[in-house]
C-alpha positions as CSV (number, residue, x, y, z in Angstrom):
1,M,80.5,97.6,58.3
2,P,83.6,97.6,60.5
3,A,83.4,95.7,63.8
4,T,82.9,97.7,67.0
5,D,86.0,97.8,69.1
6,V,85.5,96.2,72.6
7,D,87.7,97.4,75.5
8,Y,87.2,94.4,77.6
9,C,84.8,91.6,78.7
10,R,83.7,90.5,82.1
11,S,82.2,87.1,81.2
12,I,84.0,84.1,79.8
13,E,81.2,83.6,77.2
14,D,81.5,87.2,75.9
15,F,85.2,86.9,75.8
16,E,85.1,83.7,73.8
17,K,82.8,85.4,71.2
18,E,85.2,88.3,70.9
19,I,88.1,86.0,70.3
20,I,86.3,84.1,67.7
21,K,85.1,87.2,65.9
22,N,88.6,88.7,65.9
23,R,90.1,85.4,64.6
24,W,87.5,85.2,61.8
25,R,88.3,88.8,60.7
26,V,92.0,88.1,60.6
27,D,91.5,84.9,58.7
28,H,88.9,86.0,56.2
29,L,89.2,89.7,55.6
30,P,92.0,91.7,53.9
31,D,94.5,93.5,56.1
32,W,93.3,96.9,55.0
33,Y,89.7,96.3,56.1
34,P,88.7,98.4,59.1
35,G,88.9,96.5,62.4
36,V,91.2,93.8,61.1
37,K,94.1,93.2,63.4
38,D,95.6,90.2,65.1
39,K,95.0,91.5,68.6
40,P,96.7,90.2,71.8
41,I,94.4,88.0,73.8
42,M,94.8,88.9,77.5
43,L,93.5,87.7,80.9
44,S,93.7,89.8,84.0
45,D,93.1,88.8,87.6
46,G,93.9,90.5,90.9
47,D,92.8,93.0,93.5
48,S,91.8,96.7,93.7
49,W,94.9,97.9,91.8
50,F,93.2,96.3,88.8
51,D,89.6,96.9,90.0
52,F,89.5,100.1,92.0
53,P,86.9,101.4,92.6
54,V,85.0,98.1,92.2
55,K,84.7,98.4,88.5
56,S,83.8,94.8,88.1
57,L,80.5,95.5,89.8
58,T,79.6,98.9,88.5
59,D,80.2,99.2,84.8
60,V,76.5,99.5,84.0
61,A,75.5,101.4,87.1
62,G,78.5,103.8,86.8
63,V,77.6,104.7,83.2
64,L,74.0,105.3,84.2
65,L,75.0,107.5,87.1
66,R,77.5,109.4,85.1
67,Y,75.0,110.4,82.4
68,T,72.0,111.0,84.7
69,V,73.3,112.5,87.9
70,G,76.9,113.4,87.1
71,L,78.6,110.8,89.3
72,Q,82.1,110.5,87.8
73,N,84.9,107.9,88.0
74,F,82.6,104.9,88.4
75,G,81.7,103.4,85.1
76,M,83.2,101.5,82.2
77,D,84.0,104.8,80.4
78,S,86.1,106.2,83.3
79,K,89.7,105.2,84.1
80,T,90.3,104.6,87.8
81,N,92.8,101.7,88.0
82,V,95.7,100.1,86.2
83,M,93.6,97.8,84.0
84,D,91.3,100.7,82.8
85,Y,94.3,102.3,81.2
86,V,95.9,99.0,79.9
87,A,92.7,97.5,78.5
88,R,91.6,100.7,76.8
89,D,94.9,101.6,75.3
90,E,94.4,101.9,71.5
91,T,98.1,101.4,70.7
92,F,98.3,98.0,72.5
93,D,94.7,97.3,71.5
94,G,94.2,93.9,73.1
95,I,91.1,91.9,73.9
96,F,90.8,91.5,77.7
97,L,88.9,89.3,80.0
98,R,88.9,91.0,83.4
99,M,88.4,88.8,86.4
100,E,89.8,91.0,89.2
101,R,87.8,92.1,92.2
102,S,88.5,94.8,94.8
103,G,89.4,93.2,98.1
104,D,90.5,89.8,96.7
105,H,93.3,88.0,98.3
106,A,96.0,86.0,96.4
107,Q,94.3,82.7,97.1
108,E,91.8,83.6,94.4
109,L,94.6,83.2,91.8
110,A,94.8,79.5,92.7
111,A,91.1,78.8,93.3
112,Q,89.5,76.4,90.8
113,Q,86.1,77.8,91.7
114,P,85.3,81.3,93.1
115,D,86.1,81.2,96.8
116,Q,83.4,83.8,97.5
117,L,85.6,85.3,100.2
118,N,87.3,88.7,100.7
119,G,86.3,90.4,97.4
120,V,83.7,93.1,97.5
121,W,80.3,91.5,97.1
122,E,82.1,88.2,96.4
123,D,79.5,86.3,98.3
124,K,76.6,87.5,96.1
125,F,78.4,87.9,92.8
126,P,81.5,85.7,92.8
127,S,84.2,86.6,90.3
128,Q,85.3,84.2,87.7
129,T,88.7,82.5,88.2
130,L,91.8,82.0,86.1
131,Y,91.2,78.3,86.3
132,T,87.6,78.4,85.0
133,A,88.7,80.8,82.2
134,L,91.4,78.4,81.1
135,Q,88.9,75.5,81.0
136,N,87.5,77.2,77.9
137,D,89.3,75.6,74.9
138,T,89.1,78.8,72.8
139,I,90.6,80.9,75.5
140,S,93.3,78.4,76.5
141,S,94.4,77.9,72.9
142,Q,94.4,81.6,72.0
143,V,95.5,83.6,75.1
144,D,98.7,85.4,74.8
145,G,99.1,87.0,78.2
146,I,98.0,86.7,81.8
147,L,98.3,89.8,84.0
148,L,98.2,89.1,87.8
149,S,98.0,91.5,90.7
150,A,97.5,90.2,94.2
151,G,99.2,90.0,97.6
152,G,98.7,93.5,99.0
153,N,95.5,92.6,100.9
154,D,97.2,89.5,102.2
155,M,100.1,91.5,103.6
156,V,97.9,94.1,105.3
157,C,95.7,91.4,106.7
158,A,98.8,89.6,108.2
159,A,100.0,92.9,109.6
160,R,96.7,93.6,111.3
161,H,96.4,90.0,112.7
162,G,99.6,89.3,114.5
163,G,102.2,91.0,112.4
164,L,102.1,94.3,114.2
165,L,103.1,94.5,117.9
166,Q,102.8,97.1,120.6
167,Y,105.1,100.0,119.7
168,T,108.5,99.7,121.5
169,G,110.0,103.1,120.5
170,D,111.5,101.7,117.2
171,W,109.6,100.4,114.3
172,R,112.2,97.7,113.7
173,T,111.3,95.9,117.0
174,S,107.5,96.6,116.8
175,F,106.4,93.8,114.5
176,N,106.7,90.1,114.1
177,D,108.7,89.5,110.9
178,D,108.0,85.7,110.9
179,V,104.3,86.5,110.5
180,L,104.9,88.7,107.5
181,Q,107.4,86.3,105.9
182,Q,104.9,83.5,106.2
183,A,102.1,85.6,104.6
184,A,104.4,86.5,101.7
185,Q,105.4,82.9,101.2
186,E,101.8,81.9,101.0
187,V,101.1,84.6,98.4
188,V,104.0,83.2,96.3
189,S,102.5,79.7,96.5
190,Y,99.3,81.0,95.0
191,Y,101.2,82.7,92.1
192,L,103.0,79.4,91.7
193,Q,99.8,77.6,91.3
194,A,98.6,80.1,88.7
195,L,101.8,79.4,86.7
196,L,101.1,75.7,86.9
197,Y,97.6,76.3,85.5
198,R,99.2,78.3,82.7
199,D,101.6,75.4,82.0
200,Q,98.8,72.9,81.9
201,F,96.2,74.7,79.8
202,A,97.9,77.6,78.0
203,P,101.7,77.1,77.9
204,Q,102.1,79.7,75.2
205,A,100.9,82.5,77.4
206,V,103.3,84.9,79.2
207,V,102.4,85.7,82.8
208,V,103.1,89.3,83.9
209,C,103.1,90.3,87.6
210,H,104.0,93.4,89.5
211,S,105.1,94.8,92.8
212,Y,103.3,97.6,94.6
213,A,104.5,101.2,94.7
214,Y,105.7,102.6,98.1
215,P,103.0,104.8,99.4
216,V,104.2,108.3,100.3
217,Q,101.8,110.4,102.3
218,V,98.2,109.6,103.0
219,Y,96.4,107.8,105.8
220,R,92.8,108.2,104.9
221,G,92.0,104.5,104.8
222,T,90.5,102.7,101.8
223,T,88.5,105.6,100.3
224,V,86.8,105.9,97.0
225,E,87.1,109.1,95.0
226,F,84.0,110.5,93.5
227,E,83.1,113.8,91.8
228,F,79.6,115.3,92.0
229,T,78.4,117.9,89.6
230,E,75.6,118.6,92.1
231,I,75.2,117.6,95.7
232,G,72.8,116.6,98.4
233,G,69.1,116.9,97.6
234,V,69.8,117.4,93.9
235,L,71.4,114.0,93.7
236,Q,68.5,112.4,95.5
237,A,66.0,114.2,93.3
238,M,67.7,113.0,90.2
239,L,67.7,109.4,91.4
240,N,64.0,109.7,92.0
241,F,63.4,111.5,88.7
242,T,65.3,108.9,86.6
243,R,63.8,106.0,88.6
244,L,67.2,104.9,89.7
245,E,66.4,104.8,93.4
246,W,67.2,101.1,93.3
247,L,70.8,101.9,92.7
248,K,71.2,103.2,96.3
249,T,71.1,99.7,97.7
250,P,74.0,98.2,95.6
251,L,76.0,101.4,96.0
252,A,75.6,101.2,99.8
253,A,76.8,97.6,99.7
254,I,80.2,98.8,98.4
255,G,80.5,101.7,100.7
256,V,78.8,104.5,98.8
257,N,76.0,106.3,100.7
258,V,74.4,108.8,98.4
259,D,72.6,110.4,101.4
260,E,75.8,111.5,103.0
261,L,78.4,113.9,101.6
262,G,82.0,114.0,102.4
263,D,83.8,110.8,103.3
264,Y,83.0,107.8,101.0
265,Q,84.7,104.8,102.5
266,F,84.6,101.1,102.3
267,S,84.0,99.3,105.5
268,G,86.4,96.4,105.8
269,D,89.7,95.1,107.1
270,A,92.1,97.2,105.1
271,N,92.8,100.2,107.3
272,L,96.3,99.4,108.6
273,H,96.5,102.8,110.4
274,E,93.6,101.8,112.8
275,T,95.8,98.9,114.0
276,L,98.8,101.1,114.3
277,D,96.8,103.6,116.4
278,R,95.5,100.8,118.7
279,L,99.1,99.5,119.3
280,G,100.4,102.9,120.3
281,W,102.5,103.7,117.2
282,P,103.4,107.4,116.8
283,A,100.4,109.3,115.6
284,N,100.2,110.6,112.1
285,P,100.5,114.4,111.9
286,A,97.4,116.5,112.2
287,H,96.2,117.6,108.8
288,P,92.7,118.6,107.6
289,Q,93.0,116.3,104.6
290,R,94.4,113.4,106.6
291,E,97.7,113.6,104.7
292,G,101.2,112.8,106.0
293,V,102.3,109.6,107.6
294,D,104.6,109.3,110.7
295,P,108.1,108.2,109.5
296,E,108.0,105.1,111.8
297,R,104.7,104.0,110.2
298,A,106.1,104.8,106.7
299,Q,109.2,102.7,107.3
300,F,107.1,99.7,108.4
301,I,104.8,99.9,105.4
302,R,107.8,100.0,103.0
303,H,109.2,97.0,104.8
304,L,105.8,95.2,104.4
305,L,105.9,95.7,100.7
306,D,109.6,94.8,100.5
307,V,108.9,91.5,102.2
308,L,106.4,90.6,99.5
309,Y,108.7,91.8,96.8
310,H,111.7,89.7,98.0
311,Q,109.6,86.6,98.4
312,M,108.2,87.1,94.9
313,Q,111.8,87.1,93.6
314,R,112.0,83.5,94.8
315,L,109.1,82.4,92.6
316,P,111.4,81.1,89.8
317,E,113.3,79.1,92.4
318,R,110.1,77.6,93.8
319,Y,108.8,76.9,90.3
320,A,112.0,75.0,89.4
321,A,111.8,73.0,92.7
322,E,108.1,72.1,91.9
323,T,108.5,71.3,88.2
324,G,112.2,70.4,87.7
325,K,112.5,73.0,84.9
326,A,113.4,76.7,84.6
327,L,110.6,79.2,84.7
328,S,110.0,80.9,81.3
329,G,107.2,83.0,79.9
330,Y,107.2,85.1,83.1
331,E,107.8,88.8,83.7
332,Y,107.8,90.8,86.9
333,I,107.5,94.5,86.9
334,D,109.0,96.4,89.8
335,I,107.2,99.6,90.4
336,R,108.1,100.2,94.1
337,H,109.8,103.5,93.3
338,F,107.1,104.8,90.9
339,V,104.6,107.6,91.7
340,Q,106.5,108.9,94.7
341,E,104.6,112.2,95.0
342,P,101.5,112.9,97.1
343,K,99.6,114.0,94.0
344,Y,99.3,110.4,92.8
345,W,97.7,108.9,95.9
346,S,94.1,108.5,96.9
347,D,94.7,106.7,100.2
348,F,97.5,104.7,101.9
349,I,96.7,101.7,99.6
350,H,95.4,103.1,96.3
351,L,96.6,105.5,93.7
352,N,94.3,108.1,92.2
353,S,93.5,108.3,88.5
354,A,96.7,110.2,87.8
355,G,98.8,107.6,89.6
356,Y,97.2,104.7,87.9
357,Q,97.8,106.3,84.6
358,V,101.5,106.5,85.3
359,V,101.6,102.8,86.3
360,G,99.3,101.8,83.5
361,D,101.5,103.6,80.9
362,N,104.4,101.6,82.2
363,F,102.5,98.4,81.9
364,I,101.5,99.2,78.4
365,H,105.2,99.9,77.5
366,Q,106.2,96.6,79.0
367,L,103.4,94.7,77.3
368,K,104.4,96.1,73.9
369,R,107.9,95.0,74.5
370,I,106.9,91.5,75.6
371,F,104.4,91.0,72.8
372,Q,106.4,92.9,70.2
373,T,103.5,95.3,69.5
374,P,104.6,98.3,67.5
375,A,104.7,101.6,69.4
C-alpha cells in the first residue's frame, strides 16, 4: 500500500520518523512504486508570516471547528500563511518540520532552548527551536533547507518603544533612526547565530530568508480573518451540541471570542498605529473598513522595513568577520515590492490568503531553483 503523504510535522520526533520512512522507501523500493521520491527535507522557523493565524496551535482545533461548526481558515487543511502554501505544494513536495510561532521575535532563531517569550501561548506551549531540531542526528544529517522568517515583530517593537517620536510635521524628523538601526542589527545577529548552528550541525543545508512586503493600505491592527457559515447563537449551539465547549478557552487565549461577532483581534504589542495616534501623527483617513493609511505613516513604515532589509544585506559581511570565510549556502528573497494592492492585505502587518499565496508561489519557485526540483 502506498505511503500516505504528509504535508508537515510539528514535532521533532514525528519529523524524524517521516525522514526515516522516506529514506527507506527510496533505498528499498523501485522508483516506479507509488510514494517513492527523494523528497527535500526542510525546516522552517519564524513569525506570523509563516504561522498566521497561529497555525502551530490550532491544527487539530481548526479541523474540528471547520467540520463541525463551519469555522474556516483555521486548521491544517486551510492555507493562511506562506508556509501553508510552501509545505503543501505537490510539485515541490518536501517534508517539513514547522517550528514557527505567531508573535515570535528573531531571538528565537538563536535560542538553544525555547525562550517562552513573545510568541502566542509561548509560555504554556513553547515552540521547538532550530538548535534543538539540529541536535537530532537524523535531521542534521538529512536536512536540505532551512527557511527563516523573523524580524518584523522586533522592528515594530522598537518603533513603539523609543523609535517613534512626537510628530514634528515631517515623518523624516519624527523618529529616532538610531533605535531602529540598533534593532535591525540585533535581528541580523540572531540570523548570524542561526547560520553558525547550520555550519556546526548541518553544513549541507541551504538557509533561505526573506524580506517583508511593503504594506499598502490597511490599519486595522493585527486581526485574524475568519469565515462563519452561521453566526451567533447557532455557533454556540453547535459547540454545545458537539461537546466542543472546551475549545472556547484556548481560542479566547489567542484572541478569538466566539461569543462576539465582528472584530476578531489579538491583544498584544503589534499595533503600530496606536503609537502613531498617541504621538500625534496625521490620522488615517476615515473609512468604514479601516482602510487607507496616511502617507506620512506609510512612508515611515516603508522606512522601517527598509532599515531591516539593508541591515540584512550586511549579513554576509558579518558572517565573514565572525568566521573568516565567505558565506555560502544562503539565499535572501526580496519581496518588498510584491503584493502591492489592497486586495492582498488583511491588516497592516499580515497578508490575507490571496497575498500569502502570491508570496508562497514565489518561495516555491525559488526553492525549486535552489534545490533543482523539476517544475
